[in-house]
Structures are given as structure tokens and as C-alpha cells.
N, C-alpha and C positions, 0 to 999 in steps of 0.2 A: 643474516641478520640478526642483530641483537635482539634479545628475548624482552619485551616490555613486562614489568610487572603486573601481574593481574591486580594489585593494590593500586588504584590510583592516587596520586599524591593529590591533596586538598587543593593545591595552588591550579592545578589542569582540571578540575572538576567542573562542570556545568558550561563549559566553554564549546562553541558552535562545532570543534573537531575534537575528537576523543582520541586517546591514545592508540585504542584498537583499530580507530580508522586508518591510521599510520600503518600500524602492523598488516591491515588488508591491502593497502596501496602497495607495500612492499611485496606482497605476493603477488598482486596483480601485474606489476612492471617488472617483476623479476625475469632475469633472461631479454627483455627488449630495450633496457636500459643498462650503461656501463655502471658497474660499482666501481667508481674510480678510487685511484690510490689515495691513501692519508699519510704522507710521507713526513717524516721530522727532518727539519733543514737546520743541518748542522751551523750552517755560516749564518742565516738570520737569527738563529738563536744565539749565537756570539754576538753580532752587532747589536740585538736589542736586549740582552740581559734576561733572557726567559727562554723556556723551551717551547718551539713553534713546531706544530704539524699542519702542513698544508693539505686540504683537499681538492683535488684537481678537477673540479667540475668542467674546466675549460677542456676537458677530454672525451666531454661526449660527444657522439657521432655529429651533433649539430653545435658542438661546443659550449653548451650552456646547460644549467641544472633545469632549464624549462622543461625539457623534455619529461621529466619525472611528472609534474603535475598535469601536463597536457595529456599524456598518454592515461593516466588515472581518471581524467575527465571524458576523454574520448570512449574509454572502454565502457564506462557507465551509461552510454547511450542507447536506446531501445532501437531495435531494426528499423523502425519507422523514422525515427530521428535521423539515424544514419542516413537514410536514404534523402532526408531534406537537406543534409549538408549542414556545415557549421561556419560561424563568421567569427572572427576575432579580430580585436586591434592591438597593436603592440609596436613598441620601438626597435622591434629584432628578435630578441631572442625568444620571446613565447611565439611569435609568428613563424619561426622556423620548426619550434618543437611541435605546434600545431600542425604544419603543412606536413612535415615529415611522417609524424604517425598517422596523420590522417589519409595520406596517400597509402602507406604501408597496410593500413585495413581497410581500405577502399572506400573513405568517406569524402566527398568535395568539400572543398575548403577555400575559403575566401580570407584575406587578410587586408586589413585597412592599417595602413602606417602614416604616421605623421610626417610633415614635410621636414626634411633636414635629418631624416633616419640616415645613418651609414649606407654607403651605396652597398658594400659588402653583405650588410644585412637583406637589402632588399633583393639582390640577385640571388643570393643563396635560397630566400624563400621562394623565389620563382622557380629555381632549380629543384625544389622540392615538390613542385607541382601545384601550387597554390595560386588562384588568380589574386594578383596584389593592387590594392587601389592605394595611392598615395595622396591623402588629403588632409587636411587641418593643421593648423599651426602649432598645438599641442596635442598630447596624448588623449586629453579631456575631449579636444574637439574631434578627434579621430575616433574616440569612443561613442560619442554622441551620432556621428554617421553610422557607424559600424550597426549601432542598437536598432537604427531607423531602415537603413538599408536590409539588415536581418529580417525585421518584422515584415517590412515590403516584400519579401522573396521567402519567407517561411522558414528561415534557417536559424539554426541553435545557435546562441552567442555562448563563446567559451571566454569568461573572465581571466584576465592574466593573472589575477592574485585574490578577488574578494569572492573566493568560491571553495567553500570546503573541501570538495574533492581534489582541487588544484593545491589546496594548502596541505592536506594529508600526503600529496604525493611529493611536494617538495620536503616534507617533514622526513621522508626516507633516508634524507642526507644525515640528519641528526643520529637515526639508529646505526647508519655505518660507521659514523666517526667514533661513537662510543663502542662499538664493536671492534674498531681497529687500535682506539686509544683510550680505554675506560678511566684511565687516571686524569682525563683532561680537567682543567679546573675553570677554564673560560673559554666560551667560543666567540668569535667575533664575527658579525655576519652582517653583510650590506644589505639596506634598505632601499626599495623604491616604493611601492604599493604595500608591502609588507608580506608577502605571501611566504616568501622564502622564511624569513626569521620566525614568523609564526610558527609554521610547521616546525622547523628545528627545535624551537624551544618547549613546545609540547612534547615532543618525542625526546629531547634530552633532559627535561627536568621531570619527566615520567620515569625515566631510568636513573636520574642523578639529581635528586631536587636541590642539592648543594650548589650544581652547576652554576656559574655567573654567565649571563647572555649580555653581551655588547652589540647595539646596533651601530651602523655608521652610514650615514648620508653626507651629501656635497654640501658645503656652504651654500652653494646657490639654490639648492633645493632640498630646504629643511623642513618637510612639511609633515612628516612623522614626529620630528621634534616639536614642531608647533602643536600638534594634536596632543601630543602628551602633557607638554609642559604650558598649555594654553598662552603659547606665544605668537608673535605675529611677525617674525623674521620673514621677509621677502624670498619669495621663490620665481627666479628670473634668470634668463641668460644660457649661453651655451655652456654646458659643463662636459668634460672629458667624460664622464660617468653617465652618459645617457641613460642608461639602464635605470638610474636613481632619479631621473628627470620626471617624476610625478607631483603634481601639486596637491591633489587630493587622495590621501590614502583610503583604504577600503574600511569600509564601518566593521566587517568581521576582524579585518587584521588589527585595526587600531584597538580593540577591545583585548584580543589576545596580547599584544604588545605592551599594553598598559598593566596588563595582569602580571607578565612573565617575565618581559625585558628588564634588566635591570640598570641601563643606562643607555643614552644614545650620543655619539661623538659625531661631531661635524668637521669635515676635513675639506682644506683648500685646494684649487687646481694645482697649484706648485706640488703639494704633498701627494696629491694623486698621480702626478706626471712622474713623480720621484719613485712612487711605488711600482708604477708599469715597467720603469726603465730598470729598478732594483731587480724584479723578477726575471726580467729579460738576462739581465747582466749574471745573476748569481745562480737561479734555477733553471736557466735556458728555456723558459717556458712563456709563452704570449698569452697575455690577460688583457681585457678590456678595462676601461677605467673604474667601472662598477667592481669588477672581480679583483681589483686591487685595491678597494676601498679599505677593507679590514686591516692590511699590510700598512697602508698611510695611517690609519689611525694609530697603530701600535707604533710605528716609527716617529709620529709627531708628539706622541707623549710616552715614551718607553718606561716612565718612573711608575705608571700605574700597574704595569705587569711585571716588573721585577720579581723573579723567583718562581713564578706561576707556570704551568704548563696549559699552552694556549693554542686551539684549533682555530685556523683561517680559513673561510670559505673561498676560494677561488672560483667565482660563480660562471665566469662566462670568459671567452677568448674571442669574441667577434669584434674586431678592431681592422680599420683599413691600414694597409700597408703605408701609405702616404703619413697617415696620422702616426702611426710608429715612428716613422724617420723623424718627423718633427719632434715627437716626445722626446726620443733618443738624442736629437740634436741640441735641443733646449736644455736637456739635463746636463751634456758636455759643457754647453757655456755655464751653466749655473756651478760647476764643478772647476771652473777656470781652465777647463782643457780646449775649448774653442772660444775664440776671441776675436771680435772685431776691431782694429786699430784705426785711428785717424791719425794722420801725419802729414804737417805742413813742411814741403821741400821744396827747393829751388829747380825751376823748370829747364834744367840743363843735362846734356848727356852725363850718364853714368851715376845719377843720384839713386836710381831704382836698383842699380848694382849694388851700391855701396850699404842702403838698408838691406838687401837681402844677404850680403854678405853678414852684415852684424846679428841678424837673426840666424843665420846658419851657424855662427859661433856660438851663440847662446843656446844653441839646442833647439829652436823653434822651426816648425815646419810650416811653409806657405801654402795655404788651401787656395785662397782666392787672391785676385789683383785687380785693382781698377784705379784709373785717374780721372780727375774731375778739373777740369780747366774754367768750363764755362760757368757752370751754375755753383759759384763760390764767392765768398766776400775777400778772398786773397788778392793780393798784388797782382796783375798782369804777368810778372817773372815768376810767379809760384804756382804750384799745383798742390792739388789736395790728394794724396795718395791714402787709397784704403785698402786694408788687407785684413783676410780673415786667416788666423795663424792658429795653429796647432801646439798646445804645450802639455807638459805631463800633469800639472795640476796648479792649484791657485798660487803654491809657493814659488814654481818654476815660474810663472806667469809674471809675478813681482820681481823676480831675477831678470828678466828679458827687458821689464820696462825699466828698470834701472839701468841695463846696459844701454838702452836707447837713450835715456836721459843723459848719462855719460857722456855717451859721444854728441852731445849738442842737440839732438833730435826732438821736436816738440811732439810728443806721439801721447795719444788718450785713447781710452776704450770707449767705444760707442755707445 
């Protein structure tokens, strides 16, 4: 682990979590949590015009950084508290971290997860031995149930982010990143409730006060952005980055973010999808939406990072395989590599073969074919032909469309 200076920076003094708390957490979790790689990405650096290092927290046993804070909090429980058991609310990653380490050290655990939590996270949490209760339309509603249920049954509530011990555990990532790459200029960190970025900011700025910290939230859930900027942007909807879908950030974390975080970027759903697809394509690593938020911010505005040495935290990798397939397919469509075409053709023999031959000559691959004769405004002697085709890129798609037009076919992208 990196060695924190005994002389605490004035920036981090007086906060609820001190640098020595993070150093103690590092000793507590050592050996039970993976010290994940922090690797240089040559390709992403070339694409974005800066030097990029990736912290692979998706390689933890539960595929998320949340193990760190959960274990640090659980270890601090007294024997009497351990016997009573713990309860937590989570959209998935904190749930798995608590469930896994609670089972490992013999603490009964109950996890409350909001409706809509990805099934992979629910099943993984159950697999780790916790009792799972799925209730509440939002994380806040799940939290209210968890608190009341825990009080009724004498259980200890383990907060996912607004707890000094949890924050200290997450801060160990900052120690590891600066140990691996002391020359980093900027850290880009996703924000949900704020526990991750708070811990990292305290650790990192204690070692290197000049370091720039940038937080990232989805546009659909700009809760910390609102808190810091006194804004009122709405928080609503289903985001790919469900790990950041927090309407009310923590009180402790908001204070730390206000003091130590230099800026907060907001990213769109399309930018999150692009980042997930890029990490799979280039780094061959599976990252959930929240885990890809840092890269999404960097790719959406590379000019703000030009020439810098940037560390990105890939905070988690728990994403449904069906959702991965959807993200990858949608990205192919955005790149012009997968397109749905609609063509009006005469309803007589040989027409489909003629279209197929033209597409083959143009180098396009037909993925799906369907005819629509009934539910269409076309004349009775015509049919609507719908195709999904694969092309090399957007320029190739333009060539294919030109070839179809030159042949007298009325083709349009759906």
C-alpha cells in the first residue's frame, strides 16, 4: 500500500474520515480483498489524446469495489452485534459485498433490493448466502424498509455509502492507484451516493494535493451535481448506470465532495452505452454502466483531458448478459454496422432474390428478413420488405444505399 504522509493536507483536515482511517482500512482488508490491477491502456490513450490507466475493480470476487467498504464495516462490529446480524439496502453491488463477507466471517445478513434491480445482482446476492427482500420502487424506499425491518429484528444497518468506515474502505482504491502510478494528474470516479469518490478523494489528495478529482453521474440521476451546485435537475427514469441511480446522496459524502472534488460531469445514456461497448471491444473487459461512467465522461469531452495522466475507476462488472447484448447491438447500429432497411417491392417471384443479389454485390450481409403484406399502406400488388443488414461502417452503408437507389429500389433506413 502507498504510505500516507503523516502531515495531513489542510484540504482533508476536519472531515469525518481521516487519511489514517483509510490506512487502517487498507490493513484490515488486506488479503481478503483483491488489490486489483491499475493498467495503462495504449489504445484508449491514443483515442482520447491523454494517458489513461484503468483500475479494474470489476475483477474483485463479487465484481465490484463495494467489497472494500463492506468488509471494513463488518470487521468493526462487536461480537454481540455480529450475533444480531446485519441488514443492508442496495441496488446490487453493496448487497453482494455485504453478503459475501458476512458469510465468510459468520454474520447473518439480510439484503433489501429495490424493484428493478438486475436479476444477475439479485441471484448473486442469494448465492452468497444472504436473505434477499425485493421491495421499494427506489433505493430510498428500499432503505426505509431496511431500517424499519432492521430495527424490528435488532439487526445492524450497514449503509452503502454514508458511513465513515465504508468510505474509508473505498478510499483504499486511491492508495493503490497512486502506489501503482504516482504520476497521475486526474482521477475520474463514478458517483452514486458518494462513498467511492469521497474515500478516493481523501486518500489521493492526502498523498498528492495537486491531484484533480472529477466525479461522473448519469444525466438521469444528477443528485450530487444538484447538491454541490444548488441545482434542481430532475432525477428519474431507468439508467444503464443503475449503480449511480441515487436520488439523495449522503450527508457525510456531500460534505467531502464539496470540499475535495473539483468538478462533476454528467453523461448521457448513449455515452454510457458507448463506453461499455468500447471497454468490451478494446480492453476485453465487462463493465456495468456505472463502471464505465468515467470513460464515458472522458470520451464525451476529451479536450478537457488532453496531455494529462488520467486514472479511471472501473467500479463494477455486474451486468446482465441480455443487457450486454442489447448495448453491443445498439452500438453497432450507431456505428452504421447494423441497419434496418425498409423497401417497397412488387409482390411477385424473384424480387427478394434480386434484392439479395444487389446487397451481396455491395458487400452487405443480410441478418434478418421479413415481408409485410397485410399491415401496410402499399397497394395490394406490392409488399413491404424489411431487412436487417450488416455493413463495415457508416461509409459502407452509404455505398449500399446508393447501389439500391441506382437500381430503382426505394430503400430507407428504419
